[in-house]
C-alpha atoms as one frame of an Amber mdcrd trajectory, in Angstrom:
protein
   2.358 -21.993  10.008   0.854 -20.044  12.916   0.414 -21.830  16.233  -3.001
 -23.438  16.633  -3.615 -23.863  12.893  -3.460 -27.190  11.075  -2.454 -27.123
   7.404  -4.926 -29.128   5.314  -3.857 -28.063   1.820  -0.792 -26.978  -0.067
   0.010 -23.397  -1.030  -2.400 -22.086  -3.683  -2.251 -19.000  -5.828  -5.433
 -16.935  -6.055  -5.905 -14.584  -8.992  -8.227 -11.597  -9.234  -9.068  -8.602
 -11.393 -11.075  -5.506 -10.542 -11.862  -2.813 -13.120 -13.194   0.655 -12.330
 -16.838   1.030 -13.368 -15.828   4.394 -14.829 -12.741   6.611 -14.824 -11.770
   7.792 -11.315 -14.563   5.792  -9.635 -14.051   3.724  -6.471 -14.780   0.134
  -7.439 -14.515  -2.973  -5.292 -14.542  -6.636  -6.272 -15.037  -9.686  -4.076
 -12.921 -12.829  -4.461 -14.492 -16.073  -3.218 -12.211 -18.422  -1.283 -14.700
 -21.337  -0.900 -13.867 -21.864   2.769 -15.968 -23.988   5.089 -16.854 -21.902
   8.169 -18.432 -25.003   9.769 -15.037 -26.711   9.667 -13.426 -23.471  10.904
 -11.270 -23.184   7.795  -9.179 -20.043   7.374  -7.003 -18.738   4.562  -3.424
 -17.923   5.593  -1.982 -15.174   3.370   1.711 -15.694   2.698   2.211 -12.951
   0.095   0.274 -10.420  -2.000   1.258  -9.244  -5.469  -0.905  -6.497  -6.958
  -0.273  -5.001 -10.381  -2.350  -2.049 -11.528  -2.655  -0.025 -14.687  -0.571
   3.115 -14.664  -2.186   6.549 -14.443  -2.668   8.586 -17.600   0.266  10.929
 -18.256  -1.120  14.364 -19.050   0.865  17.573 -19.209   0.285  19.700 -16.123
  -2.027  17.185 -14.370  -1.278  14.990 -11.337  -2.871  11.560 -11.817  -2.901
   8.387  -9.730  -4.222   4.851  -9.354  -4.630   3.429  -5.836  -5.510  -0.185
  -4.993  -6.001  -2.170  -1.808  -6.600  -5.766  -0.751  -8.717  -6.029   2.401
 -10.423  -8.720   4.444 -13.633  -6.678   4.760 -15.734  -4.576   2.384 -14.684
  -0.906   2.097 -16.265   2.354   0.912 -12.963   3.965  -0.151  -9.368   2.854
  -0.685  -8.011   1.475   2.581  -4.614   2.397   3.974  -2.182   0.202   5.872
  -3.284   1.849   9.112  -6.605  -0.008   8.671  -6.391  -3.368  10.449  -8.236
  -5.139   7.620  -5.860  -3.924   4.867  -3.305  -6.568   3.871  -1.744  -4.701
   0.966  -1.912  -1.345  -0.807  -0.451  -0.083  -4.081  -0.305   3.485  -5.385
   0.979   4.591  -8.777   1.246   8.372  -9.193   2.337  10.724 -11.926   3.247
  14.191 -10.643   2.904  16.570 -13.582   1.398  19.759 -12.131   3.527  22.642
 -13.358   5.243  20.531 -16.053   4.731  20.946 -19.790   5.297  17.215 -20.363
   3.842  14.035 -18.809   5.601  14.535 -15.466   7.414  12.052 -13.229   6.042
   8.653 -12.161   6.169   7.192  -8.640   5.140   3.789  -7.249   4.494   2.864
  -3.637   3.602  -0.691  -2.628   4.223  -3.418  -0.111   6.804  -6.101  -0.865
   5.604  -8.666  -3.386   7.156 -11.431  -1.292   7.558 -10.788   2.431  10.903
 -11.292   4.162  11.550 -14.890   5.212  11.284 -13.902   8.889   7.492 -13.565
   8.494   5.418 -16.750   8.802   2.435 -15.039   7.166   1.074 -11.545   6.556
  -2.577 -12.119   7.382  -5.391 -14.566   8.055  -8.747 -14.405   6.288 -11.477
 -16.159   8.287 -14.365 -15.307   5.960 -15.380 -16.786   2.604 -13.961 -13.892
   0.608 -11.618 -10.953   0.431 -11.949  -7.620  -1.369  -9.859  -5.839  -3.986
 -10.553  -2.155  -4.611  -9.268   0.429  -7.068  -9.728   4.169  -7.515  -8.080
   6.474 -10.005  -7.670  10.231  -9.892  -7.505  12.531 -12.954  -7.394   9.660
 -15.454  -9.057   9.698 -18.863  -9.938   5.967 -18.888 -11.047   3.359 -16.340
  -8.152   1.473 -14.712  -7.758  -2.120 -13.488  -5.828  -4.033 -10.849
C-alpha cells in the first residue's frame, strides 16, 4: 500500500463492458466507483485485465480494435504516454496484400503486474473510463 494511504477495504474486482455505438466508432463508457470524496477516499489500482473482441478478418484489409482504461474522459483512444492512461490493448490483423484473412497481432500491458510494483495507479475521482475504437471492421466491437 502506498505511503500515506490507509486501507479501509479488502481487494475488490470491478467489471465493465463498453460496446462501440457503431462499427469503427470511438465509444467511451464510465464506470462508477462509489467513492466518498468528502472522506478523501481513493481507488488503488493493483491490476487491469482488458479483453476485447477481435477485429474482423477480411482478405486484403488491415483491421484493428484498440481499447484503453483511463482516469479521465477522452476524445480518442489514449496511449501509455498519456499520464491518465492505466492500460491499453490493441488487437490487429494485418491482411493488406494477402488473399486470405492475414496475420493477427496483440499488444497489451501485463494482466497482473510484476510483484515488485505496489500498485499501477490511483483513481481519486468517482469513476474511470473505458474506451474502444475499431478500424475497418464490419461489426461493432466490445471490450
